[in-house]
DRENPA-172980 format. One record per residue: residue in one letter; chain; y, x, z of N, C-alpha, C in turn. Coordinates in steps of 0.001 Angstrom, whole numbers, plus 500000, padded with zeros to 6 digits. Example, Ala and Ser with C-alpha at 12.3 -4.5 7.8 and 13.67 -1.06 7.14 Angstrom:
% DRENPA-172980
+------+-------+--------+--------+--------+--------+--------+--------+--------+--------+--------+
! resn ! chain !     nv !     nu !     nw !    cav !    cau !    caw !     cv !     cu !     cw !
+------+-------+--------+--------+--------+--------+--------+--------+--------+--------+--------+
!    a !     A ! 494310 ! 513190 ! 507800 ! 495500 ! 512300 ! 507800 ! 496700 ! 513200 ! 507800 !
!    s !     A ! 497750 ! 512850 ! 507080 ! 498940 ! 513670 ! 507140 ! 500030 ! 512900 ! 507870 !
+------+-------+--------+--------+--------+--------+--------+--------+--------+--------+--------+
This chain:
% DRENPA-172980
+------+-------+--------+--------+--------+--------+--------+--------+--------+--------+--------+
! resn ! chain !     nv !     nu !     nw !    cav !    cau !    caw !     cv !     cu !     cw !
+------+-------+--------+--------+--------+--------+--------+--------+--------+--------+--------+
!    m !     A ! 355886 ! 238704 ! 415163 ! 356463 ! 237990 ! 415946 ! 357289 ! 237061 ! 415480 !
!    p !     A ! 358687 ! 237989 ! 415257 ! 359970 ! 237186 ! 415113 ! 359964 ! 235683 ! 414007 !
!    g !     A ! 360219 ! 234702 ! 414406 ! 360560 ! 233459 ! 413075 ! 361908 ! 233549 ! 412472 !
!    k !     A ! 362053 ! 232520 ! 412162 ! 363540 ! 232263 ! 410855 ! 364512 ! 233089 ! 411839 !
!    g !     A ! 364536 ! 232708 ! 413377 ! 366140 ! 233268 ! 414261 ! 365821 ! 234840 ! 414682 !
!    s !     A ! 364791 ! 235616 ! 413946 ! 364661 ! 236623 ! 414523 ! 364828 ! 237058 ! 415917 !
!    t !     A ! 364518 ! 236013 ! 417035 ! 364737 ! 236394 ! 418253 ! 363260 ! 237475 ! 418825 !
!    t !     A ! 364113 ! 238027 ! 420027 ! 363428 ! 239135 ! 420608 ! 363748 ! 238632 ! 421797 !
!    v !     A ! 362727 ! 239139 ! 422641 ! 362424 ! 239166 ! 424195 ! 361914 ! 239993 ! 424523 !
!    t !     A ! 362083 ! 241016 ! 425637 ! 361679 ! 241978 ! 425865 ! 361325 ! 241338 ! 427125 !
!    g !     A ! 360448 ! 242383 ! 427928 ! 360322 ! 242527 ! 430000 ! 359177 ! 241798 ! 430340 !
!    t !     A ! 358340 ! 240745 ! 429152 ! 357355 ! 240289 ! 429733 ! 356767 ! 240309 ! 428785 !
!    n !     A ! 355422 ! 239497 ! 428918 ! 354195 ! 239677 ! 428191 ! 354350 ! 239394 ! 427217 !
!    e !     A ! 353456 ! 239804 ! 426013 ! 353473 ! 239115 ! 424682 ! 353313 ! 237679 ! 424415 !
!    a !     A ! 352528 ! 236893 ! 425392 ! 352596 ! 235499 ! 425158 ! 353631 ! 234789 ! 425462 !
!    v !     A ! 354320 ! 235138 ! 426769 ! 355677 ! 234756 ! 427115 ! 356655 ! 234723 ! 425729 !
!    q !     A ! 356768 ! 236025 ! 425449 ! 357514 ! 236384 ! 424286 ! 357337 ! 235423 ! 422859 !
!    q !     A ! 355944 ! 234924 ! 422627 ! 356124 ! 234406 ! 421477 ! 356574 ! 233141 ! 421292 !
!    v !     A ! 356194 ! 232416 ! 423172 ! 356867 ! 230824 ! 423413 ! 358142 ! 230778 ! 423393 !
!    v !     A ! 358910 ! 231996 ! 423839 ! 360491 ! 231723 ! 423872 ! 361381 ! 232122 ! 422338 !
!    a !     A ! 360477 ! 232850 ! 422111 ! 360950 ! 233232 ! 420393 ! 360495 ! 232239 ! 419874 !
!    q !     A ! 359601 ! 231193 ! 419586 ! 359522 ! 229850 ! 419000 ! 360102 ! 229207 ! 419596 !
!    a !     A ! 360843 ! 228895 ! 421160 ! 361522 ! 227873 ! 421334 ! 362889 ! 228323 ! 420865 !
!    f !     A ! 363541 ! 229235 ! 420558 ! 364734 ! 229594 ! 420182 ! 364896 ! 229097 ! 418470 !
!    d !     A ! 363766 ! 229843 ! 418031 ! 363472 ! 229389 ! 416125 ! 363582 ! 228151 ! 416069 !
!    h !     A ! 363297 ! 227346 ! 416885 ! 363190 ! 225926 ! 416537 ! 364456 ! 224851 ! 416798 !
!    l !     A ! 365499 ! 225635 ! 417590 ! 366285 ! 224694 ! 418471 ! 367391 ! 224118 ! 417137 !
!    p !     A ! 367129 ! 222721 ! 417512 ! 367762 ! 221729 ! 415953 ! 369198 ! 221727 ! 416292 !
!    l !     A ! 370062 ! 223025 ! 416722 ! 371361 ! 223016 ! 416553 ! 371936 ! 224011 ! 414787 !
!    d !     A ! 372469 ! 223312 ! 414458 ! 373204 ! 223246 ! 413200 ! 374664 ! 223793 ! 413057 !
!    g !     A ! 374748 ! 225449 ! 413107 ! 376401 ! 225883 ! 413432 ! 377241 ! 225364 ! 412123 !
!    k !     A ! 377117 ! 224772 ! 411308 ! 377873 ! 224005 ! 410453 ! 378214 ! 222713 ! 410792 !
!    l !     A ! 377260 ! 221827 ! 411520 ! 377271 ! 220725 ! 412417 ! 378376 ! 220475 ! 413125 !
!    i !     A ! 378286 ! 221765 ! 414104 ! 378908 ! 221785 ! 415422 ! 380341 ! 221842 ! 414380 !
!    d !     A ! 380472 ! 223180 ! 413808 ! 382033 ! 222994 ! 413761 ! 382375 ! 221707 ! 412699 !
!    q !     A ! 381464 ! 220838 ! 412334 ! 382053 ! 219794 ! 411576 ! 382521 ! 218930 ! 412897 !
!    v !     A ! 381799 ! 218723 ! 413984 ! 382314 ! 217617 ! 414683 ! 382935 ! 218154 ! 416027 !
!    g !     A ! 382479 ! 219651 ! 416212 ! 383283 ! 220344 ! 416988 ! 382943 ! 220129 ! 419030 !
!    y !     A ! 383582 ! 220469 ! 419991 ! 383405 ! 219986 ! 421115 ! 384067 ! 219208 ! 421947 !
!    h !     A ! 383352 ! 218213 ! 422164 ! 384568 ! 216934 ! 422577 ! 383728 ! 216478 ! 424091 !
!    v !     A ! 384123 ! 215444 ! 424994 ! 383486 ! 214799 ! 425795 ! 382690 ! 213963 ! 425571 !
!    r !     A ! 381869 ! 213259 ! 426095 ! 380671 ! 212197 ! 425694 ! 381663 ! 211411 ! 425135 !
!    d !     A ! 382972 ! 210907 ! 425746 ! 383559 ! 209217 ! 425618 ! 384173 ! 209360 ! 424174 !
!    y !     A ! 384586 ! 210828 ! 423651 ! 385204 ! 210745 ! 422520 ! 383898 ! 210470 ! 421490 !
!    f !     A ! 382861 ! 210798 ! 421428 ! 381776 ! 210252 ! 420214 ! 381558 ! 208822 ! 420617 !
!    v !     A ! 381307 ! 208208 ! 421746 ! 381067 ! 206852 ! 422057 ! 381830 ! 205709 ! 422060 !
!    k !     A ! 383429 ! 206797 ! 421787 ! 384197 ! 205277 ! 421284 ! 384641 ! 205603 ! 419811 !
!    q !     A ! 383978 ! 206072 ! 419031 ! 384167 ! 206563 ! 417826 ! 382880 ! 206497 ! 417021 !
!    w !     A ! 381932 ! 205622 ! 417750 ! 380262 ! 205961 ! 417243 ! 380267 ! 205888 ! 415678 !
!    d !     A ! 380950 ! 204368 ! 414982 ! 380909 ! 204975 ! 413647 ! 381145 ! 205978 ! 412898 !
!    r !     A ! 381784 ! 206548 ! 413379 ! 382621 ! 208205 ! 412731 ! 381291 ! 208743 ! 412999 !
!    f !     A ! 380584 ! 209072 ! 413859 ! 379279 ! 210091 ! 414364 ! 377898 ! 209595 ! 414474 !
!    k !     A ! 377344 ! 208634 ! 414094 ! 376308 ! 207672 ! 414026 ! 375121 ! 208862 ! 413393 !
!    d !     A ! 376002 ! 209462 ! 411966 ! 374688 ! 209897 ! 411665 ! 374925 ! 211251 ! 411912 !
!    i !     A ! 374924 ! 211985 ! 412856 ! 374833 ! 213450 ! 413038 ! 373755 ! 213216 ! 414183 !
!    p !     A ! 372686 ! 214414 ! 414216 ! 371997 ! 214439 ! 415056 ! 372329 ! 214165 ! 416637 !
!    g !     A ! 371345 ! 213707 ! 417741 ! 371614 ! 213562 ! 418843 ! 371687 ! 214822 ! 419967 !
!    s !     A ! 371003 ! 215602 ! 419253 ! 370906 ! 217290 ! 419605 ! 372360 ! 218132 ! 419619 !
!    i !     A ! 372901 ! 218039 ! 418608 ! 374436 ! 218292 ! 418272 ! 375514 ! 217852 ! 419157 !
!    l !     A ! 375559 ! 216403 ! 418907 ! 376399 ! 215425 ! 419924 ! 375689 ! 216256 ! 421196 !
!    a !     A ! 374907 ! 216293 ! 421514 ! 374681 ! 216572 ! 423050 ! 375287 ! 217874 ! 423361 !
!    h !     A ! 374925 ! 218727 ! 422670 ! 375229 ! 220006 ! 422949 ! 376488 ! 220037 ! 422919 !
!    s !     A ! 377268 ! 219862 ! 422156 ! 378844 ! 219607 ! 422014 ! 379674 ! 218852 ! 423408 !
!    t !     A ! 378744 ! 218312 ! 423955 ! 379576 ! 216846 ! 425132 ! 378645 ! 218349 ! 426145 !
!    h !     A ! 377555 ! 218795 ! 426086 ! 377431 ! 219987 ! 427397 ! 378411 ! 220958 ! 427318 !
!    v !     A ! 378627 ! 221439 ! 426321 ! 379652 ! 222694 ! 426423 ! 381168 ! 222183 ! 426906 !
!    k !     A ! 381561 ! 221399 ! 426088 ! 382812 ! 220579 ! 426728 ! 382801 ! 219916 ! 427931 !
!    g !     A ! 382105 ! 219248 ! 428890 ! 381837 ! 218642 ! 429988 ! 382189 ! 217327 ! 429736 !
!    t !     A ! 382393 ! 216794 ! 431220 ! 382691 ! 215432 ! 431087 ! 384408 ! 215430 ! 430861 !
!    g !     A ! 384659 ! 214088 ! 431000 ! 386127 ! 213390 ! 430676 ! 386068 ! 212377 ! 430093 !
!    t !     A ! 387484 ! 211769 ! 429477 ! 387464 ! 210619 ! 428990 ! 388117 ! 210823 ! 427767 !
!    y !     A ! 388109 ! 209837 ! 426816 ! 389026 ! 209467 ! 425579 ! 389700 ! 208209 ! 425720 !
!    d !     A ! 390638 ! 208134 ! 425266 ! 391442 ! 207282 ! 424836 ! 391577 ! 207088 ! 423316 !
!    p !     A ! 390863 ! 205819 ! 422971 ! 390741 ! 205304 ! 421352 ! 392512 ! 205436 ! 420784 !
!    n !     A ! 393280 ! 204484 ! 421340 ! 394370 ! 203927 ! 421051 ! 395613 ! 205109 ! 421173 !
!    s !     A ! 395554 ! 206096 ! 422068 ! 396586 ! 207388 ! 421685 ! 395587 ! 208569 ! 421587 !
!    h !     A ! 394369 ! 208239 ! 421282 ! 393711 ! 209709 ! 420570 ! 393554 ! 210484 ! 421743 !
!    i !     A ! 393686 ! 210810 ! 422770 ! 393606 ! 211646 ! 423986 ! 392541 ! 211497 ! 424735 !
!    e !     A ! 392142 ! 212970 ! 424388 ! 391102 ! 213339 ! 425155 ! 391124 ! 214315 ! 426206 !
!    t !     A ! 390825 ! 214131 ! 427499 ! 391146 ! 214344 ! 428763 ! 390181 ! 214781 ! 429429 !
!    p !     A ! 389357 ! 215857 ! 429070 ! 388376 ! 216901 ! 430017 ! 388595 ! 217265 ! 431487 !
!    q !     A ! 387470 ! 216986 ! 432205 ! 388323 ! 217396 ! 433769 ! 388125 ! 218747 ! 433850 !
!    k !     A ! 388459 ! 218679 ! 434953 ! 388741 ! 220753 ! 435034 ! 387169 ! 220754 ! 435314 !
!    r !     A ! 386854 ! 221891 ! 434725 ! 385129 ! 222842 ! 435186 ! 385176 ! 224099 ! 434969 !
!    s !     A ! 384158 ! 224308 ! 435333 ! 383954 ! 226245 ! 435282 ! 383655 ! 226562 ! 434113 !
!    l !     A ! 383954 ! 227720 ! 433473 ! 383343 ! 228647 ! 432191 ! 381799 ! 229294 ! 432806 !
!    r !     A ! 381245 ! 228908 ! 432215 ! 379460 ! 229306 ! 432289 ! 379094 ! 230233 ! 430858 !
!    c !     A ! 379238 ! 231387 ! 430867 ! 378842 ! 232321 ! 430100 ! 377787 ! 233290 ! 430244 !
!    l !     A ! 377026 ! 234178 ! 429449 ! 376563 ! 235292 ! 429469 ! 376801 ! 236113 ! 428666 !
!    v !     A ! 376768 ! 237214 ! 429264 ! 377311 ! 238390 ! 428509 ! 376166 ! 239742 ! 428710 !
!    i !     A ! 375888 ! 240007 ! 427359 ! 374915 ! 241188 ! 427297 ! 375672 ! 242339 ! 427016 !
!    e !     A ! 375530 ! 242829 ! 427571 ! 375899 ! 244537 ! 427617 ! 375158 ! 245344 ! 426255 !
!    p !     A ! 375906 ! 246117 ! 425872 ! 375234 ! 246773 ! 424306 ! 374284 ! 247529 ! 425173 !
!    q !     A ! 374115 ! 247861 ! 426133 ! 373103 ! 248941 ! 426287 ! 371858 ! 247992 ! 427062 !
!    h !     A ! 371979 ! 246883 ! 426869 ! 371129 ! 246099 ! 427480 ! 370172 ! 245131 ! 426389 !
!    s !     A ! 370929 ! 245330 ! 424854 ! 370560 ! 244561 ! 424400 ! 369250 ! 245059 ! 422940 !
!    n !     A ! 369063 ! 244852 ! 422332 ! 367779 ! 245420 ! 421249 ! 368418 ! 245629 ! 419837 !
!    a !     A ! 369863 ! 245524 ! 419811 ! 370559 ! 245468 ! 418724 ! 370703 ! 247195 ! 418099 !
+------+-------+--------+--------+--------+--------+--------+--------+--------+--------+--------+
């Protein structure tokens, strides 16, 4: 069942495992593009659109969702993210399939 990303889901029936694995295997996120653009607030991209117009929307969306809301001043080149909480998922080694 694992596709190109070798995603494995446990604790559910096989049909659900296949659907979830396929969804993860087809995520349009490219690590090289994420590294290229970085993580920024929406205004950073909008106010420099010519610079980022060829980057897929899914990459820009991911970047802004991770960074959160805020402002960007193109004159001073200052990006000011709003205060936000950090959300993350930690999978302890004893719970992973690795």
